[in-house]
N, C-alpha and C positions, 0 to 999 in steps of 0.2 A: 664105399667102394664093393660091389659084390666080389664073390668070390667065383666068376666066371671066365676064361679065358677065353682071349678074340683067336680067331682062326688066323694061322701061320707059323711063325716059329713056338715050336714048343707048346706048340695047340693042346697037346693028350697032358703038358702036366698040371697035377693038379696042387695046388698051394696052399697052404694051413688059412684056417679060418682067424680073422682077427675083427675085435671090434672098431674100434680108433686108429686110425691113418696115422703113421709118424714117418715123416720124411726126412731123409736123410739127402741135402745135395752136397755135392760135390763137384768141382772142375778137374776131369780128370789131368788137362793138363799141368795142373797146380798138385792134385793129389797124390798123385805117386811120382812127382822129380825130387829125387834125392840126396841131388847134387848142393853140398854143404858151402859151396863157394860162387853165389852169384854176385854176379855182380848189376848195378844199374843199367835199366835201356841195353842189357846186355842181349846178345844175339840167340838165335837157338843153341848155334856150336859152339856157344859160351856158356850160357846158363842151362842148356837142355831142356825138355819136355816129357813130362810126366804120359804114361802111356795105358792102353785099355786093356793091353794086354798082363799088365802090372795089378790089373783088378783081382784080383786072383779070388780061389774057392776059399782060401782062409782069409784073406783080406776082410771078402764079402760074409761070413761066418761071425767074424768079428763085429761087423756094423749091424750084423742079425742080431747077434747077444746082447746089443746096448736095448733092443726092445724096438728096431726099426723093424718098419715094414714094406718102405720103398725106399727106392734111390731115386733119386732126381741127377741124371748124370746133365749137365751145365757146358753146355759150348762144343757138344760134338759134332754139328751138321758144319760142313766148310764155310767159313767164315772170311772175309779179307785180312791178308795179312804182307807184313814186310818179308817175311821168308819168300823166296824163289822157290817154286817146288817147279819148272817148265820143263825141269828134264823128266817128269812124270805125267805131261800132257798137261797141267794146269796152269792155265795162261793166268802170268804173275800179274798183281796189284800193283798200283800206284804207291809208295811207301808216303808219299806226302795227303792221300786223304785214309791213311790207315793210322787207327790210335794205336801206340804203340808199338814196341815190334811183333808183338803177336796180332797185335788187332782184337775188336771187340768181338767177344761170342756174338752180337745181336747186328752185326752187320753182315748178312748172311750172303755168301758169294754164290752159294750152288745150295736149294732145299735137296735137292737129290743125292747128296756126295757127305761123305765123314771127313771132317778136319784129317789133314796129312799130319797133322803135329802129334796127335794125337794115336798115331799107326806105328811100330817095329815096320812092317813091308808095308811104302807106300799102297802101292800097287793093290793090295788086297783088303785095304782100311777098311772097306764095308763084309769082308768074312772077320775082321775082326772085331768090329762091333757087332754082330750078330752072335759071337760067339761070346760076348761079353753079356748080349741078353740072355743067351742060353743059361750060361753061370749065375747069374743074380734068381732066374729061375728057381735052377736047382738049391742054390741057399734059401729060397722059401721067400725071398721077397719078389717085388713088382718094381717095373720100370718107369721111367717116369723122362722124358724128355720136353725140349722147347721148342712151342710152334711159334715161329716169329713169323706173326703176318702184317704186320704196319709198315715197316720198310727194309732194303734190302742194301749192301752194300753198292758203291756210285759205279763199282766195274763189276756190277751181276754177271754172269754167266756158268751157264749148267754144261756142265761135260758129259754128265751122268745120267743126265735124264733119260725115262726110257722112250723108247722108239713113239714120235709121233707129238712127243712136247714139245711146243716152243717156248723160248727164252721168251723173259717179259721184256717187254718194250719192242718187239721185232716187229710190228705193225704198226705202232705209232706213228699219230702225228704231232710231230714234234710242235708245230705251228701256232699249235692251239693250246692256252693254258690249258683246259679242260675239253677232254670227248670224253662220251661215256665208252667207245671202243677202247681208250687209252689204258694203258698199267700204271703210266707216269703223270706226274704235274709238270709242266714245263714253264718257262720263266720266256717267253720268245724274244729273239733277237734280243738276247743278256748272254753274257759268256759268265760259267760259275769260276767267281774270284771273290772267295771268304776274306776277311780282313785279318788274313796272316798269309807268310809266304806258303805257295802249293807248288814250289819250282815249275819242272815244265807240264805239270797237268792240264787237259784241256776237254772242256766239254762244253758244248754249245749246240742247242740252247742248254744254260743251266736245267736242273733239276730241283724240284723241292724238297728240301731236305729232311730227315724222316718226324723231325719234333714239329711238323707242321709249321715249317719256317720258307713260307712260299715268296723267295726270294733270293736273286745271283750272289747276294753277298752275305754268308751263315757269320757269324762268329765264331773263336773259339769253342765258347761253352754251347753250341748249337750241335748237334746232330749230325753235323759237315759230312759226315763219313759215310750216312747211309743217303737212299734216296724215299720221300715217301710213295706210297701204293695207290692207287686208286680204284676206290671201293663203288665208283656212281655217286659220288660227292662233288657239287661243283662245290668248290668253298668261296668262288667268286660272287655268287646269286644265291648259296644256302639249298637251292636246291637237290635231291636226288632222283637219280635213275637208276633203277636198279629192276628195270624193264624193258628189252631182257635181260635177261642174266648177265652182268657185267665177267666180261672173260679172266679177270680176275678171279672173280668167286670161284668158277670153275677150274683155274690152273690152282689154287689155293684148296680146296676141296679135293683133289687130286692128289696129292701132297699130305694131306692129312692120310687118306687111306693107305698111300705109301708106308708110311712110315707104319702104320697099325698093321699094317701085313708083316712087318719084320718083328712082330711080338709085341713092339708098346702099349703097356697098358694105358699110361695117362699122359696128356698134353698139358704142360705148365704153357698157358699164354700168355705172352710178350703182350704190357702196353693194351688188354684186349679192349679197353674204354676207348681207345682212338679209332677202334673199325666199328663200321655202323653197325648197330644189334644184328637187324635185319640179316645181316649176312650169318652171323652168327645164328640166327631163329633158322635157316636157309640149312648150315652144313652142317649143325653136329648131330640134327636128326639123320640123315644119311648116310655119318658118317656111324651112328649108332646100329643103323638098320643092318649095317656088314658085321661093325665088331662090338655088337650090343655095351658088353663091358669095359669098353674105353671109356675115361673117366675126364672131364676139362676143370681147368683150376685156370680163374681169369685173373689177370693180376690188374688191377684195378685199384682208385684214388678216389673215386666220390661215392660217399656214402649215399647219399643221394638216389643212387643209380644200381644198389646191392642188389634189390627186389627186379629192376629191370631185368639183370643180367642172368637173376639165376630163375627166373618164371617166364620168361619169353625167349630169352638167348638159350636157357637151357645149360647155364653151364651146370657142373655138379658142387664146386667149389670157388671160393673168392676171395683173393687174399683181404685180411683185414689190417690193413697196415697203417691208414689213416686214424683206427679207430680204438683198438686196444693197444697195438705196438706202441704207437706214439705218445698216448696215456701213460701208460708203463715207464716208458722210458722220461717220461716230464716228471714220474712221484719219484724215480730214480735217480734223475741228475739233478733237478729242478727244484725238487722238495716241495711239488705238489699237492695237493691231498689225497691219499690212498681209497679216499670215498668215492673220487672221481671216477674209479673202476664202475661204479654202482651205474654210472650213466651211458660206458659201453654196452652193457649187454641190454639195457632198456634200447640203447637206439638199434638196435636188430636185432630187439626181442622177436623172436616166432620163427629166426633163420638163423640165429647165435650157432647151430650142428652142421650150418654148411661153411663155415668160415674157417679159412686156414691163419691159425695161430704159428707167431713166430718171434723168436727174438735176436735174429739174425738172418740175412742173405748176402747175397754177394751187392747189392744197391746199398747196404747201410754199415754202418761204422758195428766192429764187433765190442760187442759187450765188455769186453774187458781193456778196451784200448784207453787212451790218453784222453780220447774226447767225448766215453761214455763213462762207464762207471769207475774203467781204473782197474777193478780187481774184479778178478772174475768167481773170486770166494761170493761178492756179494747176490749174486746169481739165484740163488734159491726163491724169496719171493717171489720174484718175476716170472721165474721157470712154472712154479708149483700155479698160479695164477694163469696164465698162457695156456698151457697144456689141461689143466684140469677145472677151468671154470664150464668149460661146454662139452658136449659127446663129440666138437668138432677134432680136427684132423690137428697135428702139431709138425712143424716141420724144426730143424734143425742146419746149420752151416756146417761143412768138415771143418774140424779145430774147436769148433766151440766148446767140444764137449773137453777139450783140454788146454782150454782158455784160454786160446789163441791172441794175443792181446796187435797185431797187425802194428806192429812197430815200424814197417824195412820202409826205407823209401824206394819203393822196385825201380819207378822209371815214370812213366809216363803220367801217373794219379802223383806220385809222388806222396809223402806222409800223410798220410789223411784220415787214417784209424781204418782203413778198409782195407781187402786184401785184394792186391790189383786184380783186373780180369784181361788186362790190357798188354802186360807183360809174361817173359819167361821169367818164372819164379818159383822156387822151393819154399812151401811154408814151415816157419821151424818149428810148430809142434806137430806137426802131422809127418815130416822129416825124421825127428824123432821116434815116434810110435813107429813106424815102418820099420822103420831100422833096431827097433827093443832098445833106444836108448832114453823113454820118457823122463823124466824125472818125477820124482815120489810126489811131489806137487800135481804135477798134470793126470798124473795113473788116480790118484784122491778122487783128483776131480773128474776124470769119468767114469770111476767109480760109483761118487753120487749120480751121476748126467744117468745111468746105466739104471742105478737103481729107482729113479723115479722114472724113465719112461718107462720099464716093465711092468711097473704099476698101471701105466694107463689102459692096459689090455688084460690084466689080472684083476682086478677092479671092475665087475660090470655095473657097478654105479661110477665109475668114471667115463665107459665108454658107452654104457644104454641107459643109462639114472638120469634122476630130473636134478633142478638145480632150485635153492632156495636163499637170497640175500640176507644177511643178518645184520645187515648196517644202521636199517631203519631204525632199530630199537638198540643199537648201540653208540648212539649218535651224543648221549649226555651222560655215557654212564663213566664215571669218572673211574674206571679201572681196565676202560677200551681207551685207546688212542684212534678216532679214525682219520686222526693226518697219517698217523705209523701203520695203523693196521688196519686188514681186510680179512671179514669171514664173512665163509659162505655153509652152505649142507651139500651137500650131493649123496643121494638117495636111491634106490631102487627097492625089489619087493626083498632083498637080502641082508641087506646092511643102511646104515645112515653113516656118513663121512662125514664129522665136522672140520671143515680144514681154516686155518688160520695162520696169516703168516705175516711179519715184523719187518717192515721197511727206514728202519732205525739202526745204528752203532752201540745201543742199548741194549741188555734183555730184560724180559719183560713176565710180568706176572699178569695175564688176564683172564677175566672174568666175564664172561661172555653170555651176555642176554640172549634167551632162545624163549621168540614168543609161541602162545600155545599153537598159533596158524602152523607154525613151522611143527610142531611136536605129532600134530594133526595129519599134517602132509604127508608129511614123510613116514607115520605108521610105527612111527618108534614108540617101546613102552618107556614111560617114564620112569624114571628113577635111579638108583644105581647101580651100575655092572660093572663088573671090570672090559677094559675097551686096552685095543691097541694102536701105538701108533706109529703106523705104515714107515714113517720116514728114518726112525731112529729106530724102531722094534721092542721098544720100552711100554710094559704092561703097569697098567694104573687102574682103580678105581677110581670112576667119572659118575657125576650124574648130569643126567640129560634129562632137562624139567622148565616148566615155564615157571615153576617157582623157586626155582635157583640156580646162581649160574654158574655156565660150564667154567671149571674151573685149568690152568693149563699153561706151566713155564713156555717161555718162546725166546727164542736165544737171538741175539744180533743180528740181522740177515737174514732170520733162521724163518722155519713153516713145520707148522705141525698137519700130518691129517688124522686126526684119531679116527677109529676104526669102531662102529656101535653095532652089537647085534639086535635084529630085531627077534630073535627068538626065545 
């Protein structure tokens, strides 16, 4: 992501250079809520809500100190909620088509407004967001926010849109399942009636739900709280109607430009693959024409579509959930071989630097949860591989750095190993950190994350270097376990990093074979030299040569990053 600010808020502010984007995701509603006495399914009056104003310059400084370059503020756009804000001129939502008391951040109710839950002064909620953007930039951080293009809340209505902007569906012909001129898909002559109680909520004719559920009878596991937007694809016969440009495209382009004008540096585009590539190909260049530094990150779950979304659609980065994330999780929890990590980079060879790697986000179970690793101290091998295997950005989820286990049954989701996005709640590890009551274990873990993440932009081999996989010469090595160990090189003009990890409960004394090709490509001077291990800081004499294996100890669930000089 280049160091060029878009026009708009803080456009004259020069942010510091960095090599690798490190994104910190947070839900402000959860992040800064310090109520220690939340009750399951509690209202905002009972449980409270974090506020944008609580994300102070001091808090942002500490986030920056972790090695973070970007903050993704999740759930700040106004979405459907069971809380009544009609006193502020906001039309209430029907609670039966809201998930949880707080509602899903992805059931967008007004694309041009800020969620009133996160405002101290509700009438001035946009100003509070603008102030947060300015504070974030002054802290040397960039702002990422969600763009949710595929669906809206069932009761979508904008009361904050600029003059001349019409609501979605205002001129739709709801007697037709599909029309190129419609914003929604309809189920003609059928009332919306999902397979559970929705009280007196009435919708006729029913609209299709956001997860491509083209029926009036969605189930509880469907995205029943949302309505699918029409981008010109007739799902009845598979035809596309992109000329003339659909009104949904024009409305969405205006929304993107609106938030870019507020100083937003990047958009994480929710379920981007559920929207036609043709739309992105049309819209992204038009946003970048006016705001050239704005970046686009696609949430996508089909490796076969990766190149299409990069080269045709114009995205800068893509989620690599179904490739690297899923593989690391299988290695961690299902005892799959670490050698499978090789398949991950081979599958995306040539585009690996444009992935967004992560171990947690709001959709996934927490690493420290009982459903995942159940122990936050086992994270180092996954963290090192995910963040150091390429020049790609890395993302962590607020509380991950403190070992948040998501053990609470907060409400709508129950105890599922995830931090709720649907409820008013306070995250225990974050609450303790914000009130300076963190345990020694939490602070030690945060220190480990800080050390590892800061390496990503202090070592040029990690943010601008090349990669060499060492696994193929170690499959038959008796002093190396390809099931539990993964090893690779990162190198540039200044240094060679030999990186190895241990996905097992036992310490290992590894002797890692290094082929002559790796010695030649890295430009390393073969032989013995004093080297420094970047995670522990220890120094030792090491031999880097194709004639003699590279020897290193590695602790249980540990990792080493040995730095070798080329001078």
